[in-house]
C-alpha positions in Angstrom: 25.6 -9.6 -10.3 23.3 -10.2 -7.3 20.5 -12.7 -7.5 17.2 -10.9 -8.0 14.9 -13.9 -7.4 11.8 -12.7 -5.5 11.1 -14.3 -2.2 7.7 -15.0 -0.7 8.0 -13.2 2.7 5.4 -11.3 4.6 6.1 -7.6 4.9 5.9 -6.0 8.3 7.2 -2.6 7.3 7.0 -0.4 4.2 9.9 -1.5 2.0 11.4 1.0 -0.4 11.3 0.1 -4.0 8.5 -2.4 -4.2 5.0 -1.4 -4.8 2.5 -2.3 -2.0 -0.6 -4.3 -2.4 -4.0 -3.7 -0.7 -3.4 -6.4 2.0 0.1 -5.0 2.7 -1.3 -1.5 3.2 -4.1 -2.7 5.6 -1.5 -4.6 7.6 0.9 -1.6 7.7 -1.9 0.8 8.7 -3.6 -1.7 11.1 -7.0 -1.2 9.5 -9.6 -3.5 8.0 -10.1 -3.9 4.3 -13.5 -2.3 4.5 -12.2 0.8 6.3 -9.5 1.2 3.6 -12.1 0.8 0.9 -14.2 3.5 2.6 -11.3 5.8 2.8 -10.6 5.3 -0.9 -14.2 6.0 -1.9 -14.4 9.0 0.4 -11.1 10.4 -1.0 -9.4 10.2 2.4 -6.7 7.8 1.1 -4.8 8.4 -2.2 -5.8 6.4 -5.2 -3.5 3.7 -6.5 -0.3 4.7 -8.3 -0.7 1.7 -10.6 -4.0 0.2 -11.8 -4.1 -2.8 -14.2 -7.5 -3.8 -15.3 -10.2 -3.4 -12.7 -8.7 -5.3 -9.8 -4.9 -5.0 -9.7 -3.9 -1.9 -7.7 -0.5 -1.0 -6.3 0.9 2.0 -4.3 4.4 3.2 -3.9 5.6 3.1 -0.3 6.2 6.9 -0.4 2.5 7.4 -1.2 1.5 5.5 1.9 4.2 7.2 4.0 2.9 10.6 3.0 -0.6 9.6 4.0 0.6 8.4 7.4 2.6 11.7 8.0 -0.4 13.8 7.0 -2.8 11.9 9.3 -0.8 11.7 12.5 -2.8 12.7 15.5 
């Protein structure tokens, strides 16, 4: 069986399988935290796929990829 020990590496692209954090999404989109927050509050960016409590939010990579495809110029 393969070792499934998580590693602490910075993501530069959307990795399939793992849920994305707020900082990972801002980095992938190249936007500031405040802009992503504004998009969320305005309904321009999809809400989190997973919310735990009030401050843990995660998105599936596919959710972010669909947002990118819909908003290409």
